[in-house]
C-alpha positions as CSV (number, residue, x, y, z in Angstrom):
1,X,0.0,-0.1,0.3
2,X,1.3,3.5,-0.9
3,X,0.4,5.5,2.0
4,X,0.8,9.5,3.0
5,X,4.4,9.7,4.6
6,X,2.8,12.3,6.9
7,X,-0.6,12.2,8.3
8,X,-2.6,11.8,11.9
9,X,-4.4,8.6,12.5
10,X,-6.2,8.4,16.0
11,X,-8.0,5.2,16.9
12,X,-10.6,5.0,19.7
13,X,-11.7,1.4,20.8
14,X,-15.3,1.1,21.8
15,X,-16.8,2.3,25.0
16,X,-19.3,0.4,27.3
17,X,-21.7,2.3,25.6
18,X,-20.4,1.4,22.0
19,X,-19.7,-2.3,23.1
20,X,-21.2,-4.7,20.5
21,X,-22.2,-1.6,18.2
22,X,-19.1,-1.1,16.7
23,X,-15.7,-2.3,16.3
24,X,-13.8,1.0,16.8
25,X,-13.5,4.8,15.7
26,X,-10.6,6.2,13.9
27,X,-9.9,10.1,12.9
28,X,-7.6,10.2,9.9
29,X,-6.1,13.7,8.4
30,X,-3.8,13.6,5.9
31,X,-1.2,16.4,5.9
32,X,0.8,16.1,2.8
33,X,0.0,16.3,-0.9
34,X,0.4,14.1,-3.4
35,X,-1.5,11.0,-4.9
36,X,-1.9,7.9,-2.2
37,X,-3.6,4.7,-2.7
38,X,-4.8,1.7,-1.0
39,X,-6.5,-1.5,-1.1
40,X,-8.9,-2.8,1.6
41,X,-9.9,-6.3,1.6
42,X,-13.2,-7.4,2.6
43,X,-14.3,-6.8,5.8
44,X,-17.3,-7.6,7.9
45,X,-17.3,-3.9,9.4
46,X,-20.0,-1.4,7.8
47,X,-18.1,1.9,8.0
48,X,-19.6,5.3,8.5
49,X,-17.0,7.9,6.8
50,X,-17.8,12.0,7.9
51,X,-15.7,13.7,5.5
52,X,-14.1,17.5,6.4
53,X,-11.5,17.3,3.5
54,X,-11.1,16.3,0.0
55,X,-13.1,13.7,-1.1
56,X,-11.7,10.1,-1.4
57,X,-12.2,8.1,-4.7
58,X,-13.4,5.2,-3.9
59,X,-14.4,2.1,-6.3
60,X,-15.5,-1.6,-5.2
61,X,-13.5,-4.3,-6.8
62,X,-11.7,-1.9,-9.5
63,X,-9.6,1.2,-9.5
64,X,-11.6,4.5,-9.0
65,X,-11.7,7.3,-11.4
66,X,-13.1,10.9,-11.0
67,X,-16.8,9.8,-11.1
68,X,-16.0,7.9,-7.7
69,X,-15.9,10.9,-5.6
70,X,-16.9,10.0,-2.2
71,X,-17.5,12.6,0.5
72,X,-19.5,11.6,3.7
73,X,-21.0,8.1,3.3
74,X,-22.1,5.0,4.3
75,X,-20.6,1.4,2.6
76,X,-22.4,-1.7,3.4
77,X,-21.1,-5.2,3.1
78,X,-19.1,-6.3,0.0
79,X,-17.3,-9.1,-0.4
80,X,-14.5,-8.3,-2.3
81,X,-11.6,-5.3,-2.2
82,X,-12.2,-1.8,-1.9
83,X,-9.8,0.8,-4.1
84,X,-9.4,4.5,-2.2
85,X,-7.5,7.3,-3.5
86,X,-6.7,10.4,-2.0
87,X,-4.8,13.6,-2.9
88,X,-3.2,14.2,0.4
89,X,-6.2,16.8,1.6
90,X,-8.5,13.9,3.2
91,X,-9.8,14.4,6.6
92,X,-12.1,12.1,8.4
93,X,-13.6,10.3,11.1
94,X,-14.7,6.7,10.4
95,X,-16.9,5.0,12.6
96,X,-16.8,0.9,12.2
97,X,-20.1,-0.8,12.9
98,X,-20.7,-4.5,13.5
99,X,-22.9,-6.1,11.2
100,X,-25.6,-6.6,14.2
101,X,-24.4,-2.7,15.4
102,X,-25.3,-1.8,12.0
103,X,-28.9,-3.1,12.3
104,X,-29.6,-1.5,15.4
105,X,-28.1,2.0,14.3
106,X,-29.6,1.9,10.4
107,X,-32.2,-1.0,10.9
108,X,-33.7,-2.0,7.9
109,X,-31.7,0.2,5.4
110,X,-28.7,-2.2,5.9
111,X,-29.9,-4.3,3.5
112,X,-30.1,-1.1,0.7
113,X,-26.7,-0.7,1.8
114,X,-25.2,-4.0,0.4
115,X,-22.3,-3.4,-2.1
116,X,-23.1,0.3,-2.4
117,X,-21.9,3.7,-0.8
118,X,-24.5,6.0,-0.1
119,X,-24.5,9.5,0.7
120,X,-24.9,10.4,4.6
121,X,-27.8,12.5,4.0
122,X,-29.5,9.5,1.9
123,X,-29.4,7.6,4.9
124,X,-29.3,9.6,8.0
125,X,-31.4,12.3,6.4
126,X,-30.9,15.7,7.6
127,X,-29.3,14.8,10.8
128,X,-26.6,13.3,9.0
129,X,-25.5,16.9,7.1
130,X,-25.8,18.3,10.7
131,X,-23.7,16.2,12.3
132,X,-21.0,16.5,9.9
133,X,-21.4,20.3,10.3
134,X,-20.7,20.1,14.2
135,X,-17.9,17.8,14.2
136,X,-16.5,20.1,11.0
137,X,-16.3,22.5,14.0
138,X,-14.3,21.0,16.4
139,X,-10.7,20.5,16.4
140,X,-10.0,17.6,19.0
141,X,-10.3,13.9,17.8
142,X,-11.6,12.9,21.0
143,X,-14.3,15.5,21.6
144,X,-15.1,14.4,17.9
145,X,-15.4,10.8,19.5
146,X,-17.9,12.2,22.6
147,X,-20.1,13.7,19.7
148,X,-20.2,10.4,17.1
149,X,-20.8,8.4,20.5
150,X,-23.7,10.4,21.5
151,X,-25.2,10.5,18.2
152,X,-25.0,7.0,17.9
153,X,-26.4,6.0,21.3
154,X,-29.5,8.3,20.5
155,X,-30.4,6.1,17.5
156,X,-29.7,3.0,18.0
157,X,-33.3,1.9,18.8
158,X,-33.5,-1.2,16.5
159,X,-33.2,-4.8,17.4
160,X,-31.8,-7.5,15.4
161,X,-34.2,-10.5,16.0
162,X,-32.8,-13.0,18.7
163,X,-32.6,-15.9,16.0
164,X,-30.3,-13.8,13.6
165,X,-28.0,-12.8,16.6
166,X,-27.8,-16.1,17.3
167,X,-26.9,-17.4,13.8
168,X,-24.1,-14.8,13.3
169,X,-22.8,-15.6,16.5
170,X,-22.5,-19.1,15.9
171,X,-20.9,-18.3,12.4
172,X,-18.7,-16.1,14.0
173,X,-17.8,-18.8,16.7
174,X,-17.0,-21.6,14.2
175,X,-15.2,-19.0,11.7
176,X,-17.6,-19.5,9.3
177,X,-17.1,-23.2,9.2
178,X,-20.5,-24.2,10.4
179,X,-23.0,-25.1,7.7
180,X,-26.1,-22.8,6.7
181,X,-28.6,-26.0,6.5
182,X,-27.2,-27.1,10.1
183,X,-27.6,-23.7,11.4
184,X,-31.1,-23.4,10.1
185,X,-31.7,-26.7,12.0
186,X,-30.5,-25.3,15.4
187,X,-32.6,-22.2,15.0
188,X,-35.9,-24.2,13.9
189,X,-36.4,-22.2,10.5
190,X,-36.0,-23.7,7.0
191,X,-32.8,-22.9,5.2
192,X,-35.0,-20.1,2.9
193,X,-36.3,-18.3,5.6
194,X,-32.7,-18.0,7.5
195,X,-31.4,-16.9,4.2
196,X,-34.0,-14.5,3.9
197,X,-34.2,-12.6,7.2
198,X,-30.0,-13.0,7.5
199,X,-30.0,-10.9,4.4
200,X,-32.8,-8.0,5.7
201,X,-30.6,-7.9,9.1
202,X,-27.2,-8.0,8.1
203,X,-27.0,-7.2,4.3
204,X,-25.7,-10.5,2.8
205,X,-26.7,-13.9,3.0
206,X,-25.4,-16.4,5.5
207,X,-23.2,-18.0,2.9
208,X,-20.9,-15.2,1.7
209,X,-20.6,-13.7,5.4
210,X,-19.4,-17.3,6.6
211,X,-17.2,-17.0,3.3
212,X,-15.8,-13.6,4.5
213,X,-15.2,-15.1,8.4
214,X,-13.2,-18.0,6.8
215,X,-11.0,-15.3,4.8
216,X,-10.4,-13.1,7.9
217,X,-9.4,-16.2,10.1
218,X,-6.7,-17.1,7.1
219,X,-5.8,-13.3,7.3
220,X,-5.8,-13.6,11.4
221,X,-3.3,-17.0,11.3
222,X,-1.3,-15.3,8.6
223,X,-0.5,-12.0,10.4
224,X,0.0,-13.8,14.2
225,X,2.5,-16.5,12.4
226,X,-0.1,-19.3,13.9
227,X,-0.7,-21.4,11.0
228,X,2.3,-23.5,9.1
229,X,2.8,-21.6,5.9
230,X,0.4,-21.2,3.5
231,X,-0.9,-24.6,3.2
232,X,-1.4,-25.0,7.1
233,X,-2.9,-21.8,7.1
234,X,-5.6,-23.1,4.6
235,X,-5.7,-26.2,6.5
236,X,-6.6,-24.7,9.9
237,X,-8.9,-21.8,8.3
238,X,-11.2,-24.7,6.4
239,X,-10.1,-24.0,2.9
240,X,-10.2,-27.6,0.8
241,X,-6.7,-27.0,-0.2
242,X,-3.7,-24.3,-0.8
243,X,-5.5,-23.3,-4.0
244,X,-8.9,-22.7,-2.6
245,X,-7.1,-20.2,-0.3
246,X,-5.5,-18.6,-2.9
247,X,-8.6,-18.1,-5.0
248,X,-10.2,-16.8,-2.2
249,X,-8.0,-14.3,-1.5
250,X,-7.7,-13.1,-5.0
251,X,-11.5,-12.8,-4.9
252,X,-11.6,-10.9,-1.6
253,X,-8.5,-9.1,-1.4
254,X,-7.6,-8.7,-5.1
255,X,-4.4,-10.2,-4.7
256,X,-2.5,-13.4,-4.2
257,X,-1.8,-14.2,-0.3
258,X,1.9,-13.6,-0.8
259,X,1.5,-10.4,-2.3
260,X,-0.9,-9.8,0.2
261,X,1.7,-10.6,2.9
262,X,4.4,-8.7,1.2
263,X,2.2,-5.5,0.9
264,X,1.7,-5.6,4.6
265,X,5.3,-6.0,5.4
266,X,4.5,-9.4,7.2
267,X,7.9,-11.2,8.7
268,X,7.1,-14.4,9.5
269,X,9.2,-16.1,6.3
270,X,7.1,-19.2,5.9
271,X,4.0,-16.7,4.4
272,X,6.3,-14.8,2.1
273,X,7.4,-17.9,-0.3
274,X,5.9,-18.7,-3.7
275,X,2.6,-20.7,-3.4
276,X,3.1,-24.1,-4.6
277,X,-0.4,-24.1,-6.5
């Protein structure tokens, strides 16, 4: 990833009242002009970006162009890489909602966000641009975070159904390895009913969500060096073989696993050797 060589990045972990709603908040400000690009792999967060600087250029699964300018927006789940460019003038607060937390905050609108980026006003109404104005008038990151927390707490009034909350948690605990049919049987629903309700409250059906969970588990093993090379990581994270893992990385991260590892500057030499398959 080519990243700005001069920037501010402040992170805040979820407070007690934000637990389960968000996975964290980030304040980001670029301070050096230039053209910067990055590629984010498929992620199980629903980001709310509130921008105060030059809008990012963002596209799903491809390089962005001039028509992909995104100011303040919400992005739904997407099973693929996200390509981002900036010019050194970007500044924003990013709130990363968990899938269940996104439903609590956005309600049924999460289904309309899938594989899309929607302007903040189109999702939150007039309160969205008003929140941006209030945050733009504050210079302290911590004060900005406090204001965002208050805003989220005041709107998180929706409740996911107990069955979907259970289903998502069950998938997460299995790192995406549990079969959807078995999950539906545990809940007492038909497979079709589970898929329909899951998509309505999470944004994607259980199978692609499980696929992303499995991919994230492989990434975790690679980052920690817990796997025995790529073949071991593939086996431990539930892939049929190393070639299967390589195909999933190309689809969900936009690059082979060795390229991903090199880009993230992993130090485990086992992860930097050429793929056998």
